[in-house]
C-alpha positions as protocol buffer text, in pm:
chain_id: "A"
residue {
  index: 1
  type: MET
  ca { x: -5096 y: 940 z: -404 }
}
residue {
  index: 2
  type: LEU
  ca { x: -4744 y: 770 z: -425 }
}
residue {
  index: 3
  type: PRO
  ca { x: -4447 y: 986 z: -306 }
}
residue {
  index: 4
  type: ASP
  ca { x: -4204 y: 1084 z: -549 }
}
residue {
  index: 5
  type: LEU
  ca { x: -3926 y: 841 z: -466 }
}
residue {
  index: 6
  type: THR
  ca { x: -3628 y: 1072 z: -613 }
}
residue {
  index: 7
  type: GLN
  ca { x: -3682 y: 1285 z: -319 }
}
residue {
  index: 8
  type: TYR
  ca { x: -3525 y: 970 z: -129 }
}
residue {
  index: 9
  type: LEU
  ca { x: -3259 y: 900 z: -373 }
}
residue {
  index: 10
  type: TRP
  ca { x: -3009 y: 1069 z: -88 }
}
residue {
  index: 11
  type: ILE
  ca { x: -3054 y: 752 z: 121 }
}
residue {
  index: 12
  type: ALA
  ca { x: -2983 y: 514 z: -167 }
}
residue {
  index: 13
  type: TRP
  ca { x: -2657 y: 712 z: -227 }
}
residue {
  index: 14
  type: LEU
  ca { x: -2552 y: 646 z: 106 }
}
residue {
  index: 15
  type: VAL
  ca { x: -2659 y: 296 z: 118 }
}
residue {
  index: 16
  type: LEU
  ca { x: -2444 y: 208 z: -179 }
}
residue {
  index: 17
  type: ALA
  ca { x: -2164 y: 431 z: -53 }
}
residue {
  index: 18
  type: LEU
  ca { x: -2180 y: 174 z: 290 }
}
residue {
  index: 19
  type: ILE
  ca { x: -2212 y: -123 z: 45 }
}
residue {
  index: 20
  type: PHE
  ca { x: -1902 y: -22 z: -151 }
}
residue {
  index: 21
  type: VAL
  ca { x: -1700 y: 66 z: 177 }
}
residue {
  index: 22
  type: ILE
  ca { x: -1805 y: -301 z: 315 }
}
residue {
  index: 23
  type: VAL
  ca { x: -1691 y: -458 z: -2 }
}
residue {
  index: 24
  type: GLU
  ca { x: -1358 y: -259 z: -17 }
}
residue {
  index: 25
  type: LEU
  ca { x: -1284 y: -405 z: 332 }
}
residue {
  index: 26
  type: LEU
  ca { x: -1317 y: -761 z: 215 }
}
residue {
  index: 27
  type: THR
  ca { x: -1120 y: -686 z: -80 }
}
residue {
  index: 28
  type: LEU
  ca { x: -824 y: -431 z: 10 }
}
residue {
  index: 29
  type: GLU
  ca { x: -766 y: -326 z: -358 }
}
residue {
  index: 30
  type: PHE
  ca { x: -891 y: 33 z: -330 }
}
residue {
  index: 31
  type: THR
  ca { x: -1143 y: -29 z: -642 }
}
residue {
  index: 32
  type: PHE
  ca { x: -1426 y: -17 z: -393 }
}
residue {
  index: 33
  type: LEU
  ca { x: -1339 y: 263 z: -204 }
}
residue {
  index: 34
  type: MET
  ca { x: -1292 y: 490 z: -525 }
}
residue {
  index: 35
  type: LEU
  ca { x: -1672 y: 363 z: -597 }
}
residue {
  index: 36
  type: ALA
  ca { x: -1778 y: 490 z: -299 }
}
residue {
  index: 37
  type: GLY
  ca { x: -1597 y: 828 z: -335 }
}
residue {
  index: 38
  type: GLY
  ca { x: -1776 y: 849 z: -639 }
}
residue {
  index: 39
  type: THR
  ca { x: -2090 y: 760 z: -523 }
}
residue {
  index: 40
  type: LEU
  ca { x: -2071 y: 1010 z: -236 }
}
residue {
  index: 41
  type: VAL
  ca { x: -1898 y: 1320 z: -414 }
}
residue {
  index: 42
  type: GLY
  ca { x: -2083 y: 1259 z: -766 }
}
residue {
  index: 43
  type: GLY
  ca { x: -2418 y: 1083 z: -640 }
}
residue {
  index: 44
  type: LEU
  ca { x: -2504 y: 1255 z: -323 }
}
residue {
  index: 45
  type: GLY
  ca { x: -2326 y: 1569 z: -403 }
}
residue {
  index: 46
  type: ALA
  ca { x: -2537 y: 1612 z: -746 }
}
residue {
  index: 47
  type: ASN
  ca { x: -2863 y: 1508 z: -518 }
}
residue {
  index: 48
  type: LEU
  ca { x: -2794 y: 1764 z: -273 }
}
residue {
  index: 49
  type: LEU
  ca { x: -2769 y: 2043 z: -569 }
}
residue {
  index: 50
  type: SER
  ca { x: -3113 y: 1901 z: -660 }
}
residue {
  index: 51
  type: ALA
  ca { x: -2996 y: 1743 z: -998 }
}
residue {
  index: 52
  type: PRO
  ca { x: -3207 y: 1513 z: -1165 }
}
residue {
  index: 53
  type: TRP
  ca { x: -3155 y: 1136 z: -1093 }
}
residue {
  index: 54
  type: TRP
  ca { x: -2984 y: 1079 z: -1469 }
}
residue {
  index: 55
  type: LEU
  ca { x: -2730 y: 1367 z: -1389 }
}
residue {
  index: 56
  type: GLN
  ca { x: -2674 y: 1217 z: -1039 }
}
residue {
  index: 57
  type: VAL
  ca { x: -2593 y: 852 z: -1176 }
}
residue {
  index: 58
  type: GLY
  ca { x: -2381 y: 1041 z: -1457 }
}
residue {
  index: 59
  type: ALA
  ca { x: -2190 y: 1239 z: -1169 }
}
residue {
  index: 60
  type: ALA
  ca { x: -2135 y: 916 z: -960 }
}
residue {
  index: 61
  type: ALA
  ca { x: -1995 y: 757 z: -1257 }
}
residue {
  index: 62
  type: ALA
  ca { x: -1758 y: 1005 z: -1382 }
}
residue {
  index: 63
  type: VAL
  ca { x: -1621 y: 1067 z: -1048 }
}
residue {
  index: 64
  type: SER
  ca { x: -1586 y: 707 z: -998 }
}
residue {
  index: 65
  type: ALA
  ca { x: -1387 y: 647 z: -1303 }
}
residue {
  index: 66
  type: LEU
  ca { x: -1159 y: 963 z: -1256 }
}
residue {
  index: 67
  type: LEU
  ca { x: -1058 y: 826 z: -902 }
}
residue {
  index: 68
  type: LEU
  ca { x: -1029 y: 471 z: -1037 }
}
residue {
  index: 69
  type: PHE
  ca { x: -756 y: 599 z: -1307 }
}
residue {
  index: 70
  type: THR
  ca { x: -602 y: 884 z: -1106 }
}
residue {
  index: 71
  type: ILE
  ca { x: -588 y: 819 z: -747 }
}
residue {
  index: 72
  type: ARG
  ca { x: -610 y: 440 z: -711 }
}
residue {
  index: 73
  type: PRO
  ca { x: -249 y: 383 z: -900 }
}
residue {
  index: 74
  type: LEU
  ca { x: -90 y: 627 z: -686 }
}
residue {
  index: 75
  type: LEU
  ca { x: -224 y: 467 z: -369 }
}
residue {
  index: 76
  type: LEU
  ca { x: -148 y: 130 z: -508 }
}
residue {
  index: 77
  type: ARG
  ca { x: 223 y: 247 z: -586 }
}
residue {
  index: 78
  type: LEU
  ca { x: 236 y: 400 z: -244 }
}
residue {
  index: 79
  type: LEU
  ca { x: 132 y: 87 z: -47 }
}
residue {
  index: 80
  type: HIS
  ca { x: 363 y: -126 z: -234 }
}
residue {
  index: 81
  type: ARG
  ca { x: 666 y: 86 z: -236 }
}
residue {
  index: 82
  type: SER
  ca { x: 766 y: -41 z: 118 }
}
residue {
  index: 83
  type: SER
  ca { x: 706 y: -372 z: 48 }
}
residue {
  index: 84
  type: ALA
  ca { x: 1059 y: -508 z: -20 }
}
residue {
  index: 85
  type: HIS
  ca { x: 1123 y: -842 z: 101 }
}
residue {
  index: 86
  type: ILE
  ca { x: 1305 y: -818 z: 426 }
}
residue {
  index: 87
  type: PRO
  ca { x: 1433 y: -1168 z: 582 }
}
residue {
  index: 88
  type: THR
  ca { x: 1327 y: -1214 z: 947 }
}
residue {
  index: 89
  type: ASN
  ca { x: 1368 y: -1478 z: 1199 }
}
residue {
  index: 90
  type: VAL
  ca { x: 1578 y: -1789 z: 1082 }
}
residue {
  index: 91
  type: ASP
  ca { x: 1600 y: -1672 z: 722 }
}
residue {
  index: 92
  type: ALA
  ca { x: 1773 y: -1373 z: 858 }
}
residue {
  index: 93
  type: LEU
  ca { x: 2059 y: -1598 z: 967 }
}
residue {
  index: 94
  type: ALA
  ca { x: 2196 y: -1666 z: 634 }
}
residue {
  index: 95
  type: GLY
  ca { x: 2541 y: -1462 z: 561 }
}
residue {
  index: 96
  type: ILE
  ca { x: 2568 y: -1360 z: 922 }
}
residue {
  index: 97
  type: GLY
  ca { x: 2924 y: -1428 z: 1112 }
}
residue {
  index: 98
  type: ALA
  ca { x: 2980 y: -1664 z: 1378 }
}
residue {
  index: 99
  type: ARG
  ca { x: 3294 y: -1784 z: 1629 }
}
residue {
  index: 100
  type: VAL
  ca { x: 3350 y: -2135 z: 1678 }
}
residue {
  index: 101
  type: LEU
  ca { x: 3268 y: -2212 z: 2066 }
}
residue {
  index: 102
  type: VAL
  ca { x: 3348 y: -2620 z: 2092 }
}
residue {
  index: 103
  type: PRO
  ca { x: 3591 y: -2770 z: 1841 }
}
residue {
  index: 104
  type: PHE
  ca { x: 3443 y: -2959 z: 1523 }
}
residue {
  index: 105
  type: VAL
  ca { x: 3406 y: -3331 z: 1533 }
}
residue {
  index: 106
  type: ASP
  ca { x: 3322 y: -3506 z: 1240 }
}
residue {
  index: 107
  type: GLY
  ca { x: 3189 y: -3187 z: 1081 }
}
residue {
  index: 108
  type: ALA
  ca { x: 2983 y: -3110 z: 1398 }
}
residue {
  index: 109
  type: GLY
  ca { x: 3037 y: -2832 z: 1656 }
}
residue {
  index: 110
  type: SER
  ca { x: 2900 y: -2490 z: 1831 }
}
residue {
  index: 111
  type: VAL
  ca { x: 2886 y: -2162 z: 1724 }
}
residue {
  index: 112
  type: LYS
  ca { x: 2815 y: -1844 z: 1856 }
}
residue {
  index: 113
  type: LEU
  ca { x: 2645 y: -1585 z: 1629 }
}
residue {
  index: 114
  type: ASP
  ca { x: 2717 y: -1239 z: 1576 }
}
residue {
  index: 115
  type: ASN
  ca { x: 2351 y: -1171 z: 1717 }
}
residue {
  index: 116
  type: GLY
  ca { x: 2460 y: -1334 z: 2056 }
}
residue {
  index: 117
  type: GLU
  ca { x: 2292 y: -1671 z: 1982 }
}
residue {
  index: 118
  type: THR
  ca { x: 2471 y: -2019 z: 2047 }
}
residue {
  index: 119
  type: TRP
  ca { x: 2354 y: -2291 z: 1793 }
}
residue {
  index: 120
  type: THR
  ca { x: 2471 y: -2620 z: 1700 }
}
residue {
  index: 121
  type: ALA
  ca { x: 2652 y: -2616 z: 1357 }
}
residue {
  index: 122
  type: ARG
  ca { x: 2780 y: -2847 z: 1088 }
}
residue {
  index: 123
  type: LEU
  ca { x: 3068 y: -2763 z: 845 }
}
residue {
  index: 124
  type: VAL
  ca { x: 2955 y: -2740 z: 487 }
}
residue {
  index: 125
  type: GLU
  ca { x: 3079 y: -3011 z: 228 }
}
residue {
  index: 126
  type: GLY
  ca { x: 3460 y: -2977 z: 173 }
}
residue {
  index: 127
  type: GLU
  ca { x: 3543 y: -2771 z: 497 }
}
residue {
  index: 128
  type: ARG
  ca { x: 3812 y: -2828 z: 694 }
}
residue {
  index: 129
  type: ASN
  ca { x: 3796 y: -2860 z: 1065 }
}
residue {
  index: 130
  type: ALA
  ca { x: 3752 y: -2492 z: 1242 }
}
residue {
  index: 131
  type: GLU
  ca { x: 3976 y: -2406 z: 1538 }
}
residue {
  index: 132
  type: VAL
  ca { x: 3809 y: -2271 z: 1863 }
}
residue {
  index: 133
  type: GLY
  ca { x: 3767 y: -1892 z: 1809 }
}
residue {
  index: 134
  type: SER
  ca { x: 3813 y: -1884 z: 1411 }
}
residue {
  index: 135
  type: ARG
  ca { x: 3561 y: -1679 z: 1225 }
}
residue {
  index: 136
  type: LEU
  ca { x: 3276 y: -1864 z: 1016 }
}
residue {
  index: 137
  type: VAL
  ca { x: 2958 y: -1757 z: 815 }
}
residue {
  index: 138
  type: VAL
  ca { x: 2633 y: -1911 z: 842 }
}
residue {
  index: 139
  type: ARG
  ca { x: 2545 y: -2076 z: 472 }
}
residue {
  index: 140
  type: ALA
  ca { x: 2204 y: -2208 z: 575 }
}
residue {
  index: 141
  type: VAL
  ca { x: 1971 y: -2322 z: 872 }
}
residue {
  index: 142
  type: ARG
  ca { x: 1884 y: -2676 z: 864 }
}
residue {
  index: 143
  type: GLY
  ca { x: 1635 y: -2730 z: 1132 }
}
residue {
  index: 144
  type: ALA
  ca { x: 1801 y: -2638 z: 1466 }
}
residue {
  index: 145
  type: THR
  ca { x: 2138 y: -2676 z: 1307 }
}
residue {
  index: 146
  type: VAL
  ca { x: 2327 y: -2404 z: 1104 }
}
residue {
  index: 147
  type: GLU
  ca { x: 2579 y: -2509 z: 817 }
}
residue {
  index: 148
  type: VAL
  ca { x: 2861 y: -2266 z: 842 }
}
residue {
  index: 149
  type: ALA
  ca { x: 3169 y: -2212 z: 594 }
}
residue {
  index: 150
  type: ALA
  ca { x: 3509 y: -2032 z: 664 }
}
residue {
  index: 151
  type: ALA
  ca { x: 3490 y: -1662 z: 657 }
}
residue {
  index: 152
  type: VAL
  ca { x: 3619 y: -1458 z: 402 }
}
residue {
  index: 153
  type: PRO
  ca { x: 3909 y: -1225 z: 589 }
}
residue {
  index: 154
  type: ASP
  ca { x: 3771 y: -888 z: 602 }
}
residue {
  index: 155
  type: PRO
  ca { x: 4029 y: -633 z: 510 }
}
residue {
  index: 156
  type: LYS
  ca { x: 3923 y: -362 z: 737 }
}
residue {
  index: 157
  type: GLU
  ca { x: 3997 y: -643 z: 1056 }
}
residue {
  index: 158
  type: ASN
  ca { x: 4342 y: -639 z: 946 }
}
residue {
  index: 159
  type: THR
  ca { x: 4534 y: -550 z: 1284 }
}
residue {
  index: 160
  type: HIS
  ca { x: 4880 y: -521 z: 1106 }
}
residue {
  index: 161
  type: GLY
  ca { x: 5004 y: -192 z: 1068 }
}
């Protein structure tokens, strides 16, 4: 009369694994990927070995739990290891050296940064005027202007000797 539905259980395992992979693509936390792995290895694997349905469900749950608590933390640690903050664009300009190109008038002038860019600059509060060619350091970026201050002399640049 009715076919034995357990003979088609392998289709259910594949569909469930596919659903878990799709959800994983939306969440990107490796949780549903581990569930998909448990579904394929435990559930489908036990099905291919002709295990009863309750053993297939148990194997899928056991393999999923094993993957969740062993492999997932290792993957997350590996993923987050290289996520140190690296400043880019204008955030990377703070601390870079500069040379005065145009004399400062009322605290405003022009500098050439060590990366080759020319910027309009303002001296930070309390700084005296800087001479053309003198070394400065970028303290902050304010819009299209950099705030600069006198550079601390570098002992390696000492030319006496």
